[in-house]
N, C-alpha and C positions, 0 to 999 in steps of 0.2 A: 552619784549612784543613779542607776536607771532600771526601770521595771519594764520589760518588753515581752512578758509572757502573752500567749495568745488569749485574746479576750472574746468571750461569747457575745453574740449580738444582744444589745440591751432589750429589755422587755418594753413593749408598747401596749397601750390600751387595745383590746380586741378589735374595736371598730376601726381604729387607725391602721392596725396591722392588716385587717381584711381589705381595706380600701387601697392602702399604699404599698403593702408588702413588707417583707422582712428588711431591717436595716442592712446596708451593705458597707463593708469596710473600705477605707480609702484605697487599700491595695487592690481592690477588685475593679478599679476604674477601667482597666484595659478590657475587661469583659463586656463593658457597655459600648465599646466602639462598634460602628455600624458597617456592614458590608454594603455594596452599592445598591443591591436590590431592596434593602430596608431604608437606606438613606434617601432614595428617590421619593417614596411616599411621604417621608417625614419633611423633607426640605422643599419638595417640588409641588406639593398639593396646591399651594396658593397660585402660582402661575398657570398650572394646568387647569385649575378650576375656573380661572378668569374667563375662559371661553364661554362660560355660562352667562356672563353679564357684560363682557367687554364690547362685543358687537352691538348688543342692545343699547349700551350707554351712548355709542356714537349714533345709532339709528334714531334714538329719541331726540337728539339735538337736531338732526337733519329734518325729520318729519315735522316736529313741532315748530321748528324755526323757519322752515320754508314750505314744502308741500310733499305729498306722497311721491311725486316724481323725483324728489331728491334722494330717494332710497337707493338709486343706482350708484350714488357716490360712495356708498359703503365699501364697494370693491376697491377703488384706488386708495381710499383712506386705510383700509385694512392692509393692503400691500405695503403702504408706507410704514405702518406700525410693525408689520412683520419684519421688514428690513431693519427697523430700529431695534427690534428684539434680537435679531441675529447679530447686530453690531454689539449690543450690550452683552450678549452671551459670550461672543469671542473675546471681548474686553475682559470680562470677569474670569474667563479661562486663563488668561495671562496673569491676572491678579492672584489667583489661588496658587499658581506655580511659583510666583515671586514671593508670596507671603504664605508659607506652608503651615504656620500655626493658626493665623487668623488674618484673612485678607479683607475684612470689613472696611466700610468707608471711614469709620472712625480711626482705625489704625493707619490706613493708607494716606488719608488726607492729613492726619496729624503729623506723621513722620516726614511727609514730603512738602506740605504746604504750610505747616505751622499748627500750633495748638488751637488757635481760634477756628481755623478751617475744620479741624478734626471735631471740635465740639459742635460746630454748626451741623456737620454731617451726623453726629450722634443724636443731636436734638431732633433733626429731621427724621431719622430712622426710628427713634423711640415713638415719635408721633405717628409715623406710618404703621408701625407694628400694632399699636393700639387700634387704629382705624381698620387695619386688615381684619382683626378679630371681629370687630363690630359689623363691618360690611359683609364679610364672608358668611357669618352666622345669619345675618338678616337676609342675605340672598338665598341661603339654604332654606330658611323658613318660608320664603316666597315660593320656592319650588314646591314645597309641601302644600301650601295654601292654594297654589295654582291647580293642583290635582284634587285637593279636598277643600273646597272653598268654605265649608262650614267651620274650618279651623282658623279662619282669618282673625277672629276676635281673640284668639289665644296666642297670637304671634309673639307678644312680649314674654309671657311666661315660658313658652317653648324655647325662645332664644336664650333666655337666662339658664334654662335647664341644660341646653346644649353646651354653653360655655362651662357650666359646672362639670359636666361629664368630661370635656376635653381637659379641664384643669386636673381632675383626678387621674386621668390617663397619663398626663405628663408628670405628675408627682410620683407616679410609679416608676418612672425612669424612661430614658430615651429609647432604649431597645424595646421595652414593652409597648411604648407608644407606637413604634414603627410596625410591630407585629399586628397591633390592633388596627392600624390605618392602612396596611398594605392591601388587603382584599378590596375595600371600597375604591381605593385609588386605581388599582389595576383594572378593577371591574368597570369603572367609569371610562377609562381609556378604551377598553375593548368595546363597550356599548357605543361610545361616540364614534369609533371607527366604523362600526356596523351601520349606524344612522347616516353618517356622512357618505359612506360608500353606497348604501342603498339609495339614498336621496339623489346623489350625483348620477347614479345609473339611470334612475327614473327620468331625470331631467335631460339626460344625454341621449338615451335611446328611445324614449317614449314621450308621452305628454307629461310635462312637469305639473304636479298637483299644486293647487294654490291653498295657502293657509287661511284659516278663519280665526279672526281676532275678536273675542268677546270684550265688550267695554273698551273699544279702541281709544287711544289718546287723540284728541282733536288735532287735525293737521293744520299747519300754519298757512299763511297766504303770502309770505314774503319771498324774496329771491335768494338764490344760493350765492352767498357772498364769500369772499376770502375769509372774513372773520368767522362766518358760520362753519366753513370747512375746518378752520383751525380749532374752533371750539369742539367740533365733532372728533377731530383727531386727538385733542387733549382728553376728552372723555373716554375714547376707545383705548387710550394708552394705559388704562388700568390693567391691560393684558400683561404689562411688564412687571407688575408688582410681585415681589417675592423672589425675583431672580437673584438678588444679592444675598439671600439667606445662606446659600451654600458657601459663599465666600466668608461669611461670618462664622460658619460652623465647621470649618475644615478640621478642627481638632476632634470632631465627633466621628470622623471616618476611620476605618481600619487602615493600617499602614500598607503601602506608602500613601499617606494621607492626601498630599497634594495631587498625586496622579489619580487617585480614586475620585476625589472631588471634581477634578477637571473633566473626567469622563462622565460622571453623573450630570454635570452641568451641560455637556454637549447633548446627552440624551434628552434632558429636560427641554433644551432649546428646540430640538427637532420635533418633539411631540407637541409642544405648545404652539409652535408656528403652524404645523399641519392642522391641528384641530381648530385653531382660530380662523385660518383661511377657509377651511371647510364650512364652518358655521356661517361665515360672512357670505360665501357664495350661495348657500342654500337660502339665506335670508332674502337675498335679491331675487334669486330664481323662483322662489315660491311666493314672492310678494308678501312677505311677512310684515305685519304692522304692529307697532308697539301697543301694548294693552295696559290698562290700569290693574288688571287682576291676574293675567297669565303672562308668563315670561316668553321671550322669543324662542328660547331653546325648547320650551314645552310645546309651542306651536309647531316647530319643525318636527319634533318627535311624533306628535299626534298626526301630522300630515304624512309623514313617511310611513308610519305604522298606525293607520287609523283604527279606531275602536271598531270591533266586529271582524277585523281581518285576522288571518292566522298569526301575524306578527304583532298583534296588539299588545301582547305581554311585554314586548320590548319597550313600548312607550312607558308603561308603569315601572319597568326596571330602570329606564333612563331617569325618570323623575325621582325614584328612590335613591339611585346612585348620585344624581345631581345634588340632592339634599345632603347626602353623606359627604361628597367631595367638597361641597361649599362649606359645610360646617368644619370638616377636617382641614380645609385650607387655612383656617385660623391656627392650626398647629404649627405652620411655618413661623408665625409670630411667637408662639410659645417656645420655639427653639432660639429665635433671634433675639427677642427682648431680654430674656434672662442672661444670655451670654454677653450681650452688649452692656447691660447694666453691671455685670461682674467686671468687665474690662474697665469701665468708668470708675467703679468702686476701687479696683486695684490701683488705679492712678489717682485716687483721692478726689475725684470729681463727682462722686455719687456716694450716698450713705454706705458705709462699709458693710452693713448687714447683707448687701446684695452679693457679696463675694462668698458667703457661707454656703456650703453644700449641704443639702438635706439628707434624709435617711437613704435615699435611692441615688445618691451622687448626682443630683440635679440641683440647679439654683432655685430652690423652692420659694424663696422670698420674691424673686423676680416673677415667678409663675403666678403667685398669689396676687401680687400688685397688678400685673397685667390683667388678670381675670377680673379684679374688682373694678378697674377703670373701664374696661370694655363693657361690663354689665351696666355700669352707670350710663354709658353712652347709649346702649340699646334701650334702656328705660327712658332716657331723656328724649330720644328721637323715635320712640315707639317702634323700634325695629324696622324702620322704613328705609329701604335701600336708596331710593332717590334722594332722601334727605341727607343720608350719610355720605353718598358718593361724591358730593361736592367738596367734602373735606379731604378727600382721598387724593393720591397721586403727587401733590405738591411735595410732600416730605420725601418720598422715594426718589423722585427725579432730582431733587436737590442733592441727595446723597449720591446718586449715580454720577452726577456732574463732578462733584468734588472728588469722588473716588477715582474716576478716570483721569481727571486733570492731575491728581496726585501721582498716578502711574506714569503719565508723560514725564513728569519731573523725575520720577524714580529711574526711568530708562536713560534720561539725559545725564543723570549723576553716575550711574553704574556702568553704562556703555558696554554691556555684555555683547557677545556676538549676536547680530541680528537686531540690535537695539533700535535702529531707525525704523524698521518695519513694525516692531512692537509699539514703539512710540506713536507711529502713524495710526495704528489700529485704535489705541487708547485715545489718541487725539480726536479721531473721527467720532468715537463714542462720546467723549466729553462735549464736543461741539453739538452733536445731535441731541443729547439729553439736556444740554444747556438751553438749546432753542425750545425744546418741549417745556422745560421749566418756565421760561418766560411766557410761552403761549398759555400754559395752564394758569399761571398767576393772572395774566391779562384777561382771560376768558371766564375764569371761575371766581375772581376776587369777590364780587358782590354776592355770589351765590353761596358763599360759606368758606371759600379758600382763605379769606382774610383771617379766620380764626387760627388756622395753622401758621400763617405768616406771622401773626402776633405771638403765638405760643413758642415758636422756635427761639426768638431772642430772649424770651422769659426763661426758657430752659437753660440757655447758654449763660445768662446772668446767674441763675441758680448754681450751675456747675462751678463758676468762678467763686461764688460765695462759699460753697462747700469746700472747695480746694483751699481757699484762704483760711478757713477755720481749721481744717486738718493740719495745714502747714504751721499755723500758729501754735496749735496744741503740741505738735512734734517738736518745734523749736523750744517751747517752754519746758517740755519734759526733758529735752537734752540739756538745756542750759540749767534747769533747776537741779539736775543731778549733781553738778559741781557744788552748788550751795548745800545740798544734803550731805555730800561727802565731807565737807569742812565742818559740819556741826560737831561741837565738842561739849563735854560735861552734860550729857543727856539727863533730863529729869522727867518724871511722870507723876502727876498728882491724880490720885484716884478719888472719885466722888461716887458714893452709893446712895441714891435717893431711896428712902424706905417709906412706903405708904401703909404697909401692914406686915405683920409677921406671918410668913408662910414658908413652904418648902423652897420656893424660888428665892426668897430672901436669905434663907439659911445657906443654900448652895452658892449664892452670890457672895455672901460674906466669907464662906470657906474659900472660894476661889481668890478673892481679893487678898486675904491674909496669906495665901500661898505665894502670890506674885509680888506683894508689896509689904508683907509683914503687917504690923499694926499701924503703918504709916499711911492711913487713908482717912477720908472724911465721910462719915455717915451723916446724912441729913434727913430731916422730914419736914414737910410743909404743913403747918397748922391749917386745917380746913374744917368748917362747921359740919357737925354730924359725923366726923371721922374719929375713930379711937386713936389715942396717943400710943404709939408703938414702943415708947421708951421703956416701959415697965418690963417688957419681955425681950428687949434687945440684947441684954447682957448674956442671957442663956442662949438665945438663938444665934448670936454671932460668935460664941465661944470665947467671950472675954474681950471684945473689941472696945475701943474708945467709945464714950457716950455719944449718942446722936445729937447733932446740932439742930435746934429748932429754927425754922424760918417762918416768918409771917407772910401770908399770901399777899401779893401785890396786884398785878394785872391778870392773875390766873396761875394755875399750878405750873403749867409749862413755862411761862415767862418768869416765874419766880426762880425756877431752877436755872434758866438761862442767865438771869441776872447774877446768880451766885457764881456761875462759871465765868462770867465776864470779869469778875474780880480777881480771878486766878491768873498767874503769869502764863503766857502761851507764846510760842515762837518756833523757830526751826529746831531748837534744841530742847524746848520745854513743851511737853505734852500734857494734856488733861484728858483723863479717861472717865467717862460717865458710864457706870455699870447699871443697866436697867433690868431688874428682876421681873419676870412675868410668870404667873402660874395659870395654867389652862385646865379647863375641865375636859376638853376633847381636842384632838388634833384637827383643827379647822382653821383654814386661812381667814375665813370670814370672822371667826371669833378673835383672831389676832388683830385684824384691822378694826374690828368693833371695839377693841379696848382703846378708846380714844386717847386718853392721856398718854399712855406709853407710846403709842404709835406716833402721836404728834411730837413728843419729846425727841424720839429718834430722828424723825424727819427734820425738825428744826435744828438739831445739834449738828447734823451733817453739813449744814451751811456755815458752821462756825469754824474759822481757821484754828488749827492746832488742837481740835477736839476729836478724840476717838470715842466711838460708841460700842460698848460691849453688851450683847444681849444674852441673858441667862434665863433659861426656861425650865420649868418643872411642871408636873402633871398631878392634879388633885387625886386621881385614882391610882397612882403608882407610888410605892414606897420610896422615900428619899435615900439615895446612895451618895454619900459624900466621898469624893475621890481621895486616894492616897498619894497620887502624883498628877502633875499637870505637864503636858507637852504642848509645844506650839508649832504650827505649820503656817507659813506665809504663802498664799496663793499668788503666784507671780505670772505676769505676761511678758516679762522682759526686764533688762537691766536699765530701767529708766527712773526718773525722779520719784514717781509715785511708789514704785516697788522699793527703791532704796530708802525712802522715808518710812515705809512700813517696817523695813528691816531695822532701821534705827529705833523705831518704836519697840520692837521685840527686844532689843538690847537693854531697854529700861526694865524689863521684867526679870524677876529672879528665877529664871528657868534654865536648867542645864541641857534640856533636849529641845532644840529649836532648829528648824531648817526651812528653806524655801522649796516649793513644789510647783512644777510646771507640767501641765497636761498637753502632750504633743499629739496632734492629729496624724502626723506622718513622720518618717525618719528625717526628712529634710528640715522640718520645723524643729525637731529635737536637736539636730546638729547646729542649727542657726542659734538657738537660745544658749546652748553650751558655749559656742564661740563668743557670743555677745557677753556672756557672764564673765568669761576669762578676760576678754578685752577691756571690760569695765573694772577689772581687779576687785570684784566684790568678794570680800572676805567673809563669806557666809555660805554654808553648805547648800547645794542645789540638788534636788532630786527630780528626775524626769520620769513621768509616768505616761505610758502609751494610752491614747484614747482614739483608736482607729475608726470609731463610728462617729467622730466629730461632735460628740455630746459629752461634756465632762460630768454630767449628773451621776450616772451609775459608776464610772471609774472613781469619782470623788467619794461617793458613799462607801464603795468597797474598800478603798484605801483607808478611810477614817475608821471603819468598823474593824479592820485588822488591828488598829491601834487601841481601840476600846474593848476588844474582845475579852480582855482579862477581867473586866468588870470593876477595875480599880483606877483606870486611867481616864482623866478628863482631857480632851483635846481642845485647845484654843486655836481656832482658825482665824488668822489675821488676813483681812482682805483689803488691799489697796483699792481705793475708789476715786477715780478722777471725776470731779464734780463740775459740771457746766450748767449754765442756766438757760432758760427760755427755749426757743425752738431748737437750739443746738443739741439738746438732749436727744432729739430724734436721730441725730447723726452717729450715735454711739450704741454699740451693742448693749442690750440691757442685761448683761451677764450678772452684774451685781445683784439686781433684783431677783434673778433666777436663783442665784446661790443663797440669798437670804431666805427665799421661800423654801428651798430645798433643805436647808439646815435648821430652820426654825424649830422643827419638831424632832430633830435627831437627838437621841439619848446620848448623854455624856459628851456632848459637843456644844461649845459656846462660840459665838461668832463676834469678832471685833472688826468694825469698819474703820479704816484709817483714811479719811478723805484727803484728797489733794486738790485744793480749790484752784480753778482756772477762771477767774472773773473776766467779764467782757473787757 
């Protein structure tokens, strides 16, 4: 059976809806794809914005390492970097045409050089994406404090606020982010062209004005050495960061995706090279000197359009747009990081939560994690560009090198027409970026690059550890399915702990007698100061067997556990502990605050062969005993955990029972149906559409249809894979979400059937 009616968007809290927007159905994904004019500001803001600090990064190395006279070497170094940028751009154009869905370094290196190379590239890129956010935002704040020095003390809170705003913009969706970022990006390009053109004209046809640097950095007294030039080249190579983002995000473009991505990449390369060379030329021509408080770009803008001139407004416009483009440059990482994390999660090298799409069809978990780490870096390094820049570049050039080397191997294996030329282009790119990687590591190792170099192998080791865990879980669930299928002569022993007689106890007793008859064990634990419930039990239970008293041993919870330990449990023998709870109000805090019940449920989930059924009632509502009980198993597939839950349901004396799967799209629905048939599961399966990727409201709507008659009690049986330690972080916390969702739902009881996976 399948339910495929059109579903209205789920309700969201007003604040969330105002910030994020209305939820979008999975079928609306095509509407989020980007035209080239929107893709450019989203994916290219990072490399375009790097003109604001790339030249300065190389200039600082030359001037502080040698002398002011070394400033002239900025020109040849910038030309070398521009050539490298052109090579990388051409190389990635070939990559996006070859890999039309995603041509990121992880995919290219992994498929052509092996899994290890792909994971190294992924680790390098994830590191670089985080640093891009931190460096870009810090540089943007520097642009503001250069113009308004009184704001310098507020650099850190301003930086954190900027990251928060970018996060919200991206949570609203890719297209909305592009519209918000288009004006600042195109405005920055236009103003930069005006500054470079005007400055070049002044220096060409007239007297070239000289820049004034407040609080200049002290010039060195050494000589210009090969090592110093290489170090300046490595620092200036930050101009290349972000070029790979388009290759990672080909799937975000409108169709034909590869063609549109390649054209956008070419436009990006031309703009970035032109602006970078223009800034480098004016830096030398106007004798700009690096300053502790004012950026190089700010000095150029103020010199070309001095305060008091008719064009002075252009300087302030430049500073405002520089701030905007630098902050928005972080958006490139907000596109790349979540997509790469989702690819890794799909391949089981990263927590699978990262593959989940949020309300606006974006990988919201990746966005939030990236935001949190970047904010931590900004706070730790006081939003200081010079402190953060040393951590930069290593990751991106490592990924460049592995990606281009992988493409060489790709052309050699496929040998399509023109493959030799294409392999040569990618080979040159791999060689050039490989040399830069070595230079960067050699020149920046002691200045902070060692942190990234250490972080990458730690990331890779983590990837393998996660992959091993997921592989082990998948194998055990597959293998365990055979053991579950062979289980025969299923039994179920029901245990009902009674601490007081109330409506929850009456409802629990009514439920147990419907699914097990009078064949259950009612117990109570003698505790000082507590009333003995046996006197009222006969009337409250409707004539059940007498309660069995237990003497408390190490505590209430442990006494019940010891009682359960004495009962037979195994693949064919279940023990169900029914926990009645009466609440005065629907409050999660009150549920957690009921220490004994909460602890019992938590402890029993770790016991093999024990299911926990939660029965709730409310002090302020009249008790409604059901006339019938139906059962629904929430399934995620035909694996051992679900099959064991189905075996559990077979022990109940219920005529209406089926499995329910909530499908986020038609492909997922078809997959589960195929798997169900292939596994020969002799149990009815119902598929319910959940196009907004949240089972909460579809589940409640489904259950309320069953309980609408006021006489039906629905027992929801939830298979729960139980892992221990840090491995819990690798699994979706859907079980906790469902428990919270159904805890206060009227005429619904929840049974957790754990499937333990010990270490």
